[in-house]
C-alpha positions, -999 to +999 in steps of 0.1 A: +000+000+000+014+034-009+002+069-003-016+082+028-027+054+051-062+054+066-066+061+103-070+029+123-091+032+154-082-004+164-046+007+169-058+034+193-078+007+211-048-016+212-028+011+229-056+012+255-052-025+261-015-022+264-015+006+289-042-011+310-021-043+311+008-023+324-012-001+349-032-030+363-001-051+366+018-025+386-011-011+407-032-041+413-007-069+407-029-085+381-023-098+355+012-108+366+025-105+331+010-071+325+044-058+317+039-072+281+019-040+275+053-023+270+062-048+242+028-041+225+038-004+225+071-012+209+055-032+181+029-005+175+056+022+174+077+004+149+046-002+127+033+034+127+066+052+124+078+031+096+045+035+077+045+072+083+080+078+070+079+053+041+045+067+029+059+102+030+089+091+009+066+074-017+042+103-018+067+132-019+099+116-031+117+127+001+116+122+039+119+152+062+138+142+093+135+177+107+097+175+106+097+140+121+118+150+151+098+182+156+067+160+158+084+137+183+094+166+205+059+180+205+045+146+212+068+135+241+085+163+259+057+185+273+040+158+293+072+139+298+090+168+314+060+178+334+057+144+350+094+144+358+093+177+376+061+170+395+075+136+405+108+151+418+089+178+438+066+152+454+096+130+461+113+158+478+083+162+501+078+125+508+112+109+507+144+114+525+171+136+509+193+108+496+164+090+478+149+122+466+182+133+452+186+099+435+151+105+419+164+138+404+195+121+391+173+094+374+151+122+360+181+139+343+190+106+326+154+103+315+154+138+302+182+129+279+165+097+268+192+076+284+172+062+313+176+027+300+214+031+300+213+044+335+191+017+350+210-010+331+242+002+349+224+001+382+210-033+374+244-048+369+257-032+401+248-059+427+249-034+455+221-014+438+198-043+432+181-038+465+178+000+463+142+013+464+125+015+430+129+047+412+097+068+406+109+074+370+122+040+362+094+035+336+111+061+314+134+034+302+110+023+276+107+058+262+145+059+260+146+026+240+120+040+215+138+073+210+172+056+205+155+034+179+142+066+163+177+080+161+188+051+138+158+037+119+145+070+103+180+077+090+182+042+075+148+048+058+162+081+043+193+063+031+173+034+018+150+056-002+180+075-016+197+043-026+165+029-041+160+061-062+197+060-073+197+024-085+161+021-096+151-006-070+120-007-049+126+011-016+103-011+004+121-042-007+155-028+002+142-016+036+125-049+042+158-068+037+176-044+061+149-048+087+149-086+085+187-087+091+183-062+120+155-082+136+173-115+134+205-100+148+186-082+176+166-112+185+197-134+186+214-109+209+183-106+230+183-144+237+220-146+244+222-115+266+191-124+285+206-157+294+240-142+304+231-108+320+193-105+323+195-073+344+212-053+317+195-070+288+161-060+301+169-023+295+191-028+264+181-011+231+199-037+211+181-065+229+147-047+224+151-034+188+137-066+173+103-058+189+101-024+171+116-041+140+087-067+140+062-038+136+084-022+110+085-054+089+047-057+090+044-021+079+067-026+050+048-057+039+016-035+038-008-065+039-041-070+055-048-106+065-080-124+074-099-119+106-085-152+119-051-135+124-067-109+146-084-135+167-052-156+171-034-124+181-060-115+207-058-150+222-020-149+222-018-115+238-042-124+266-023-157+272+010-139+274-003-116+301-010-147+323+017-172+311+046-148+316+054-137+352+078-114+370+101-144+373+103-149+335+136-137+321+129-111+295+133-099+268+147-131+251+126-156+234+098-154+260+086-122+244+080-138+211+044-146+223+033-110+229+052-096+200+040-121+174+005-117+189+006-080+184+018-084+149-011-107+141-036-082+156-022-055+134-022-077+104-057-090+109-071-056+118-080-054+155-113-037+146-126-072+139-121-082+175-136-051+191-105-030+196-120+000+179-148+006+205-150+041+219-140+035+255-108+016+246-100+042+220-102+070+246-080+050+269-056+047+239-057+085+234-046+091+270-023+061+271+009+081+270+000+103+299-015+074+319+017+054+314+038+084+326+017+091+357+009+057+370+043+046+381+051+077+402+017+071+419+028+035+427+062+043+441+054+076+459+021+062+472+041+034+489+060+061+508+028+070+527+017+046+555-010+024+542-001+033+506+002-004+496-032-016+508-058-027+482-079+003+489-050+027+486-040+011+453-075+016+440-074+053+450-040+056+433-054+041+402-081+068+402-055+095+408-033+083+379-064+082+356-074+118+366-039+131+361-037+114+327-069+129+315-059+164+327-024+160+312-037+149+279-062+177+274-042+205+290-007+196+280-004+169+254-029+182+228-022+219+231+015+214+224+010+187+198-016+207+179-009+243+188-037+267+179-031+304+188-061+320+205-080+345+185-064+379+186-031+365+200-001+371+176+015+339+163+049+351+175+036+354+211+021+320+209+055+306+199+070+319+232+047+296+252+067+264+246+101+278+255+087+295+286+070+263+296+103+243+292+123+270+310+100+269+341+100+231+343+138+228+339+143+255+365+120+236+389+141+205+382+173+223+389+159+237+422+148+202+433+184+190+426+198+216+449+172+210+477+177+173+477+215+171+478+221+147+506+241+157+536+275+140+543+272+109+565+277+120+602+301+105+627+277+084+647+286+072+682+264+042+689+261+030+725+282-001+732+257-029+732+279-058+742+312-048+758+298-039+793+272-067+796+248-077+769+223-049+767+211-060+732+177-075+742+169-042+760+178-022+730+159-044+706+128-040+728+133-002+727+136-004+689+103-022+687+087+006+708+102+036+690+077+062+678+100+083+657+131+080+636+166+089+650+182+121+637+200+119+604+193+083+599+190+089+562+227+099+560+237+068+579+223+046+551+247+061+525+276+036+520+264+017+550+274-018+539+305-037+546+337-019+534+351-052+524+323-054+499+320-017+489+356-005+489+378-036+489+356-053+462+358-087+479+323-099+472+332-119+441+365-137+449+385-157+424+422-163+415+423-126+404+417-111+439+420-140+463+454-129+477+441-094+483+408-105+500+425-118+531+422-101+565+442-104+597+479-104+606+504-125+587+515-139+621+480-151+629+478-184+647+443-192+636+429-194+600+393-191+589+378-196+554+346-177+547+323-192+521+289-180+509+272-151+492+268-114+499+253-122+533+286-139+543+305-107+533+281-086+554+292-105+585+329-095+579+328-062+600+315-083+629+342-109+626+370-085+621+360-062+651+357-090+676+386-094+701+386-131+696+394-129+659+421-103+661+447-131+659+429-148+630+436-148+593+403-147+574+403-159+538+372-146+518+360-171+492+326-157+485+305-150+454+273-130+449+240-150+448+259-183+452+246-203+482+265-231+498+245-258+480+266-284+463+251-299+431+220-277+426+231-243+416+236-223+384+266-231+362+286-200+373+280-209+409+289-245+404+322-233+389+329-210+418+321-238+443+347-261+428+372-232+429+363-225+466+366-262+475+400-263+459+411-232+478+400-248+511+418-280+502+450-259+496+446-237+527+436-264+552+420-237+575+413-243+611+377-232+606+354-230+576+325-205+581+295-207+558+266-182+555+242-175+527+207-161+522+179-186+519+175-186+481+186-208+453+168-240+463+131-245+454+122-262+487+136-262+522+143-299+519+165-293+488+183-266+507+191-291+535+203-317+510+226-293+491+240-280+524+247-315+537+266-323+505+287-292+508+296-299+544+306-335+535+328-321+508+345-297+532+350-320+561+383-337+550+401-303+547+394-285+580+392-291+617+359-274+622+329-262+602+304-235+614+272-227+596+259-192+605+223-188+594+214-156+576+196-128+595+158-130+591+148-108+562+137-073+573+119-045+555+140-026+529+148+005+549+157+024+518+121+024+507+103+020+540+121+050+557+103+081+545+091+115+558+057+100+565+066+066+579+075+055+615+098+027+629+067+006+635+059+006+598+093-010+592+092-038+618+092-072+602+082-107+615+103-138+613+087-156+584+076-192+583+098-195+552+129-185+571+121-210+599+116-239+574+149-233+556+167-227+589+153-260+603+165-280+573+199-263+574+202-271+611+193-307+605+219-309+577+246-296+601+240-323+628+271-344+631+290-323+606+291-287+618+281-262+644+249-244+634+243-209+648+209-191+651+213-153+647+178-143+657+187-131+692+209-104+677+181-090+656+147-099+670+127-102+702+104-131+699+092-130+663+095-093+657+126-076+643+130-038+644+148-019+616+166+003+641+183-007+673+199+019+696+195+045+669+215+024+644+200+009+612+204-028+614+202-035+577+203-011+548+182-032+524+164-058+544+191-084+536+225-072+545+238-058+578+251-023+581+288-023+589+282-002+621+256-027+635+278-057+625+307-042+645+285-037+676+274-073+677+309-086+668+317-100+703+283-118+704+289-133+670+323-146+676+313-159+710+284-179+694+308-192+668+331-204+696+360-186+679+369-163+708 
């Protein structure tokens, strides 16, 4: 088909379906695979933009990139920048300075259409995996689209020029280029998702095939039978329920929603009811609704009670109201500017720059206001040295009504320095000699095995008097539990390396600790632990298994201007008890098993703050300061002092 394409109301309706999938998935938790709505948007964008530019080239003999990018700016920036600024201002009012400042930093990346690059970098930084979700993280998908639009329109222009020069059909040439690009991108998507899913999720190269699929359909310019639309509708609904947050995407898993969307577009979604007026209106406001819904989710959670079903329903209504207002008052006026009667055109043209200036000034002001203070020097009462006052302080932590002063600053770089600064989380032959602590003349040697939880115990071990004369060899790796025979390939490889290191070192004590994850059931955790203990036994005099602390609330997200310590108190879960019981059973006759609950909890309740000090910074890993305070208790329980 050449020339001007007809308007398709079904595509507007499909946009409505896509945004509802995303919004319901995020706000209501249903359907669990609602995130496929973003992939629907990618396919639609590739389809429409390709058709728009190729039709223009066939109709006029040239493609105006300037006009294209002006349309993109008018379409995206007014509402996009407004949401960023409002989000940052609300974050400054609700969140603590460090997190509010991080939101502004994220916004600046989003403003430059590089949010996906920024969040990919954070996703590959293990220490950032447990940071509170960003209120502007959803801008990653807009960045992917705009990066695609920096490349694909230029290829279309070049393709049209080459076709005109050599007398070949432009569509055929572009179709060949698109096929190669889609195959390469899909291949890379599958490979990178298997290797580094955190970075692949945000990668433009791993997502380009989704937009390319829409482009291929547009270049084919065919309309198939209604059966295709029905197959596409069934496939799209199925994908929203078959895929879950645990599914590794993009990769091959997204073939189902992408192919289903292509079928819906090819078969004309009007035949399956996508062109009905309510869905079309939701499609009209879909961009604004997508922008507003995620800040409502994240910032709403910063208010006590903001995660209850009733609150989520109210937040959904708020997001919808903001989207409607944003569409009619911001999106449309900037997208289709119409000077008021009697207002000179030149004056009307001043509105957009003035609007942008005000919003950017507000963004800059928020940056200044939210600059976090330097971490203070904190003197925590000695909990152990002069008699064990820890139970008293834990009880006081459970009864606290307000947050300690400057707690926010204490969460900055609060983790173990051996992890943060020494880079001794992932240990191999490269850094094994460097990741050893204690005097060269030490009379006692300890090998530390496990994951990041094991590393977070290091400040406790190193501060205790009983281990001042010990040489501690760190042999850990992130997300690799001490389960022999049932872990991922990279963990299995590390386990063999660690076992060889223990065999060579012959330490007096082997200390193991890891978070309870990596085994589907508690029984399998126990079996894997037992095999590891049996493998270690010939090469050491003594093995100690230190159970991980019970998971707590992520203080980085729970601690806000509107929350209280009571909101961040966590129970000891049945899951933790089940895994701990199996681990304890596995240790019988092979190792000493140590229960850490008395250092964190009173009964079944565990406060986030004890004696004014944050216990964990992310709900999983100890702060270095708290670990040092309980060091004497830890080493006494391990019978190392």
